[in-house]
C-alpha positions as CSV (number, residue, x, y, z in Angstrom):
1,M,0.0,0.0,0.0
2,G,1.4,3.4,-1.0
3,L,2.0,6.4,1.2
4,L,-1.1,8.2,-0.2
5,E,-3.3,5.2,0.5
6,N,-1.9,5.0,4.1
7,I,-2.7,8.7,4.6
8,K,-6.2,8.3,3.2
9,K,-6.8,5.3,5.5
10,G,-5.4,7.1,8.5
11,T,-7.2,10.4,8.1
12,G,-10.3,9.4,6.1
13,I,-9.6,12.3,3.6
14,G,-10.4,11.4,0.0
15,L,-12.1,8.1,0.7
16,T,-15.3,7.1,-1.0
17,H,-18.4,6.3,1.1
18,S,-17.8,2.6,0.7
19,E,-14.1,3.0,1.8
20,H,-15.3,4.9,4.9
21,Y,-17.5,1.9,5.6
22,R,-14.5,-0.5,5.4
23,R,-12.4,2.0,7.5
24,A,-14.9,1.5,10.4
25,Y,-13.8,-2.2,10.4
26,D,-10.1,-1.6,9.9
27,R,-9.8,1.3,12.5
28,G,-12.5,0.0,14.9
29,V,-14.2,-3.4,14.8
30,L,-11.1,-5.5,13.9
31,L,-9.1,-3.9,16.7
32,G,-11.3,-5.4,19.5
33,I,-14.1,-4.4,21.8
34,A,-12.1,-1.5,23.3
35,K,-12.4,0.2,19.8
36,Y,-16.1,-0.5,19.3
37,E,-17.2,3.0,20.4
38,E,-14.7,4.5,17.9
39,A,-16.1,2.0,15.3
40,A,-19.6,3.3,16.0
41,A,-18.5,6.9,15.2
42,L,-16.8,5.7,12.0
43,F,-19.9,3.9,10.9
44,L,-21.9,7.0,11.5
45,E,-19.6,9.0,9.3
46,A,-19.9,6.3,6.6
47,A,-23.7,6.5,6.8
48,R,-23.5,10.3,6.3
49,R,-21.2,9.9,3.3
50,A,-23.5,7.2,1.9
51,A,-26.5,9.4,2.2
52,Q,-24.6,12.2,0.3
53,A,-23.8,9.7,-2.4
54,G,-27.4,8.5,-2.6
55,D,-26.4,4.9,-1.6
56,L,-29.5,4.2,0.6
57,R,-28.6,0.5,1.2
58,L,-25.2,1.3,2.6
59,Q,-26.5,4.2,4.5
60,H,-28.9,2.0,6.5
61,R,-26.3,-0.7,6.9
62,A,-23.7,1.8,8.2
63,A,-26.3,3.4,10.5
64,A,-27.4,0.0,11.9
65,N,-23.7,-0.9,12.6
66,A,-23.2,2.4,14.2
67,A,-26.1,1.8,16.6
68,L,-25.0,-1.9,17.1
69,Y,-21.4,-1.2,18.0
70,G,-22.5,1.8,20.0
71,F,-24.7,-0.4,22.1
72,L,-22.1,-3.2,22.4
73,S,-19.5,-0.7,23.7
74,T,-21.7,1.4,26.1
75,G,-24.9,-0.7,26.8
76,R,-27.0,2.5,26.3
77,P,-30.6,1.4,25.7
78,Q,-31.3,4.4,23.4
79,R,-29.0,2.8,20.8
80,L,-31.4,-0.2,20.7
81,G,-34.3,1.9,19.3
82,E,-31.9,3.4,16.6
83,L,-30.8,-0.1,15.7
84,A,-34.3,-1.5,15.5
85,E,-35.3,1.3,13.2
86,E,-32.4,0.7,10.8
87,L,-32.7,-3.1,10.8
88,A,-36.3,-2.7,9.4
89,H,-34.6,-1.5,6.1
90,L,-32.2,-4.4,5.8
91,D,-32.4,-8.0,4.7
92,E,-29.0,-8.9,6.2
93,I,-26.2,-7.4,8.2
94,E,-22.6,-8.4,9.1
95,V,-22.0,-10.8,11.9
96,I,-20.4,-9.0,14.9
97,R,-16.6,-8.7,14.5
98,S,-16.7,-9.8,10.8
99,P,-16.6,-7.6,7.7
100,T,-17.5,-10.4,5.4
101,E,-19.8,-12.9,7.1
102,V,-23.5,-11.9,7.2
103,M,-26.6,-12.9,9.2
104,P,-30.3,-12.3,8.5
105,A,-31.3,-8.8,9.8
106,D,-34.7,-10.2,10.9
107,G,-33.1,-12.5,13.5
108,L,-31.1,-9.7,15.1
109,A,-34.3,-7.4,14.9
110,K,-36.2,-10.0,17.0
111,E,-33.4,-10.0,19.6
112,I,-33.3,-6.2,19.7
113,G,-37.1,-6.1,20.1
114,A,-36.9,-8.4,23.1
115,R,-34.1,-6.2,24.5
116,L,-36.3,-3.2,24.2
117,V,-39.0,-4.9,26.3
118,E,-36.2,-5.7,28.9
119,A,-35.2,-2.0,28.8
120,E,-38.8,-1.1,29.6
121,I,-38.7,-3.4,32.6
122,G,-35.6,-1.7,33.8
123,R,-37.4,1.6,34.1
124,M,-40.3,0.2,36.1
125,S,-40.9,0.4,39.9
126,A,-39.6,-2.8,41.7
127,K,-42.8,-2.6,43.8
128,D,-45.3,-2.7,40.9
129,H,-45.6,-6.5,40.8
130,G,-48.6,-6.5,38.6
131,A,-47.0,-4.4,35.9
132,L,-43.7,-6.2,36.2
133,A,-45.5,-9.6,35.8
134,A,-47.1,-8.4,32.6
135,A,-43.8,-6.9,31.3
136,H,-41.9,-10.1,31.9
137,D,-44.7,-12.1,30.1
138,R,-44.2,-9.8,27.1
139,A,-40.4,-10.4,27.2
140,A,-41.0,-14.1,27.4
141,A,-43.3,-13.9,24.4
142,A,-40.6,-11.9,22.5
143,F,-38.0,-14.5,23.1
144,K,-40.4,-17.3,22.2
145,A,-40.6,-15.8,18.7
146,F,-37.0,-17.0,18.0
147,F,-37.0,-19.7,20.7
148,S,-34.3,-22.0,19.2
149,A,-31.9,-19.3,18.0
150,P,-28.6,-18.4,19.6
151,L,-28.3,-14.9,21.1
152,V,-26.0,-12.4,19.4
153,T,-25.5,-9.3,21.7
154,Y,-25.8,-10.7,25.2
155,R,-22.2,-12.0,25.5
156,F,-21.1,-8.3,25.1
157,Q,-23.9,-6.7,27.2
158,G,-25.6,-9.1,29.6
159,A,-26.6,-8.6,33.3
160,D,-27.4,-12.2,34.1
161,P,-26.1,-15.7,33.1
162,H,-28.6,-16.2,30.3
163,V,-26.5,-15.0,27.4
164,D,-26.5,-18.0,25.0
165,T,-30.0,-18.8,23.7
166,A,-33.4,-17.3,23.4
167,Q,-34.8,-20.4,25.0
168,S,-32.9,-19.7,28.2
169,R,-34.2,-16.1,28.4
170,F,-37.7,-17.3,27.6
171,F,-37.8,-19.5,30.7
172,F,-36.0,-16.8,32.7
173,H,-38.6,-14.2,32.0
174,Q,-41.4,-16.8,32.3
175,G,-40.1,-17.4,35.8
176,L,-39.8,-13.8,36.7
177,G,-43.4,-13.1,35.4
178,A,-44.7,-15.9,37.7
179,W,-42.6,-14.6,40.6
180,H,-44.1,-11.2,40.4
181,Q,-47.6,-12.7,40.0
182,A,-47.0,-14.5,43.3
183,L,-45.9,-11.4,45.0
184,A,-48.9,-9.5,43.7
185,A,-51.3,-12.2,44.9
186,V,-49.9,-13.2,48.3
187,A,-51.7,-10.4,50.2
188,T,-55.1,-11.7,49.2
189,T,-54.7,-15.4,48.2
190,P,-51.6,-17.1,49.5
191,E,-52.7,-20.4,48.0
192,G,-52.9,-18.8,44.6
193,A,-49.6,-17.1,45.2
194,A,-48.1,-20.5,45.9
195,E,-49.3,-21.8,42.6
196,H,-47.7,-18.9,40.8
197,M,-44.4,-19.4,42.6
198,G,-44.5,-23.1,41.8
199,K,-44.6,-22.1,38.1
200,A,-41.7,-19.7,38.7
201,L,-39.7,-22.5,40.3
202,A,-40.3,-24.8,37.4
203,A,-39.2,-22.1,34.9
204,F,-36.0,-21.2,36.8
205,R,-35.1,-24.9,36.8
206,Q,-35.7,-25.1,33.1
207,C,-33.1,-22.4,32.5
208,D,-30.7,-23.7,35.1
209,D,-30.8,-20.6,37.2
210,A,-29.8,-22.1,40.6
211,R,-30.0,-18.7,42.5
212,W,-33.5,-17.8,41.5
213,A,-34.7,-21.4,41.9
214,E,-33.4,-21.5,45.4
215,D,-35.1,-18.2,46.2
216,A,-38.4,-19.4,44.7
217,Q,-38.2,-22.7,46.6
218,S,-37.6,-20.8,49.9
219,W,-40.4,-18.3,49.3
220,L,-42.8,-21.2,48.3
221,A,-42.1,-23.1,51.5
222,S,-42.8,-20.0,53.6
223,C,-46.0,-19.2,51.6
224,R,-47.4,-22.7,52.1
225,M,-46.6,-22.7,55.8
226,K,-49.7,-22.6,58.1
227,R,-49.8,-21.6,61.8
228,T,-52.4,-20.8,64.4
229,C,-52.4,-17.3,65.9
230,W,-51.7,-17.4,69.7
231,M,-54.2,-14.5,70.3
232,C,-57.1,-15.0,68.0
233,Q,-56.7,-18.8,67.5
234,R,-57.2,-18.5,63.7
235,E,-55.2,-20.6,61.3
236,L,-53.4,-18.6,58.6
237,Q,-51.2,-19.4,55.6
238,G,-48.1,-17.4,54.6
239,A,-45.2,-17.0,56.9
240,T,-43.8,-13.4,57.2
241,V,-46.8,-12.1,55.3
242,H,-49.8,-13.2,57.2
243,F,-48.1,-14.4,60.4
244,K,-44.7,-14.2,62.1
245,S,-43.1,-15.0,65.5
246,Y,-42.8,-12.5,68.3
247,P,-40.5,-12.8,71.4
248,A,-42.5,-13.8,74.5
249,L,-42.1,-15.6,77.8
250,V,-42.9,-19.2,77.2
251,T,-42.6,-21.4,80.3
252,P,-42.5,-25.2,80.3
253,Y,-45.9,-25.1,81.9
254,T,-47.4,-23.2,79.0
255,S,-46.0,-25.8,76.5
256,T,-47.3,-28.6,78.6
257,L,-50.8,-27.0,78.9
258,V,-51.0,-26.4,75.1
259,A,-50.1,-30.1,74.5
260,A,-52.6,-31.3,77.1
261,L,-55.4,-29.3,75.5
262,G,-54.6,-30.7,72.1
263,Q,-54.0,-27.3,70.7
264,D,-51.6,-26.4,67.9
265,A,-48.1,-26.7,69.5
266,S,-46.5,-24.9,66.6
267,T,-48.1,-21.6,67.8
268,I,-45.4,-21.4,70.5
269,D,-41.7,-22.0,70.7
270,P,-40.1,-23.0,74.0
271,R,-37.1,-20.9,73.1
272,G,-39.3,-17.8,73.7
273,Y,-41.6,-17.0,70.8
274,V,-45.3,-17.1,70.0
275,V,-47.0,-16.9,66.6
276,L,-49.2,-13.9,65.9
277,C,-51.2,-13.2,62.8
278,A,-50.6,-9.9,60.9
279,T,-53.7,-8.3,62.5
280,C,-52.9,-9.3,66.1
281,G,-49.2,-8.5,65.6
282,S,-50.1,-5.1,64.3
283,V,-52.1,-4.4,67.5
284,V,-49.0,-5.2,69.6
285,E,-46.6,-3.2,67.4
286,R,-48.8,-0.1,67.1
287,Q,-49.6,-0.1,70.8
288,A,-45.9,-0.4,71.5
289,D,-45.1,2.4,69.1
290,A,-47.8,4.6,70.9
291,Y,-46.3,4.0,74.3
292,A,-42.8,4.6,72.9
293,S,-43.9,7.9,71.4
294,L,-45.6,9.0,74.6
295,R,-42.5,8.2,76.6
296,A,-40.3,10.0,74.1
297,Q,-42.5,13.1,74.4
298,E,-42.3,12.9,78.2
299,L,-38.5,12.7,78.1
300,R,-38.3,15.5,75.6
301,A,-40.4,17.8,77.7
302,L,-38.2,16.9,80.8
303,Y,-34.9,17.5,79.0
304,D,-36.1,20.5,77.2
305,G,-36.8,22.2,80.5
306,Q,-33.4,21.2,81.9
307,I,-31.7,22.4,78.8
308,A,-33.6,25.7,79.0
309,A,-32.4,26.2,82.6
310,L,-28.8,25.4,81.7
311,S,-29.0,27.8,78.8
312,A,-30.3,30.6,81.1
313,S,-27.5,29.9,83.6
314,L,-24.9,29.9,80.9
315,A,-26.2,33.2,79.5
316,A,-26.1,34.8,83.0
317,L,-22.5,33.6,83.5
318,Q,-21.5,35.0,80.1
319,K,-23.1,38.4,81.0
320,Q,-21.3,38.4,84.4
321,V,-17.9,37.7,82.7
322,A,-18.6,40.4,80.2
323,V,-19.3,43.0,83.0
324,M,-16.1,42.0,84.9
325,G,-14.1,42.3,81.7
326,A,-15.4,45.8,81.0
327,A,-14.6,46.9,84.6
328,R,-11.0,45.7,84.3
329,S,-10.6,47.6,81.0
330,M,-11.7,50.8,82.7
331,R,-9.0,50.7,85.4
């Protein structure tokens, strides 16, 4: 390659729009992921040049690669929308890291569409379980549309272990959808919530997600647990939600008496706990809060008075010192 060609490649001056496109690979993509952001800028310049030359096909292709490598380097969700828009104009696009091998644009478009649903989930409130359940169901449906296909972008930008196949992400989102359905239902129908969490557990096992499967199994066991409230003697389902243990004095006599009466022995723990339902427990907690607030007000009034007296004494001493100082200065 001559000196002039080297200068053109290095500076981009005098290149045709197709040469600018190739330069994005030579000066960006082929140098590794650390250069992908630079490659995105070079593809954007190639798209601009192609537009000036009237080469619509290369314009869309360059703009798509600009958005693709911009996302792979930064993870910015806004690049996904740009990429989806450009892919709609293409039949094929280069495989990531290759200037010659191509893949169908439709396959990548389906993955980017699913990613856009995931980006929407990322902007939602973690407490809005109903909306999250619906969003994860939409994501699962998006991945189901290319169920058996390998994923393209997740090995570069992925926040969880499910980076290889659409099938894995389908089951992952199916599990998360059922998880949030369970959390939305547990306040009113713990048995129904348990059914949802059972589906979540099965889905997490399908995608080999041990951490989420363990969490679902633990939550499911707690949700299915039943206990009798020590105070109201009603049986409730759903540990930590509809009942929990409170510290109490539990003597051996109490334990013996409960057993002798044939009552639910699990309502007490000899180590010093009794089970209270959420309603009875709230009575205890709120009454305790009321007494604590009253006592705090009494202490505040007591100490406010003492502080006021100390402040007055300090002010008197400061005044006395000031008078004595003035008298000395007049001597």
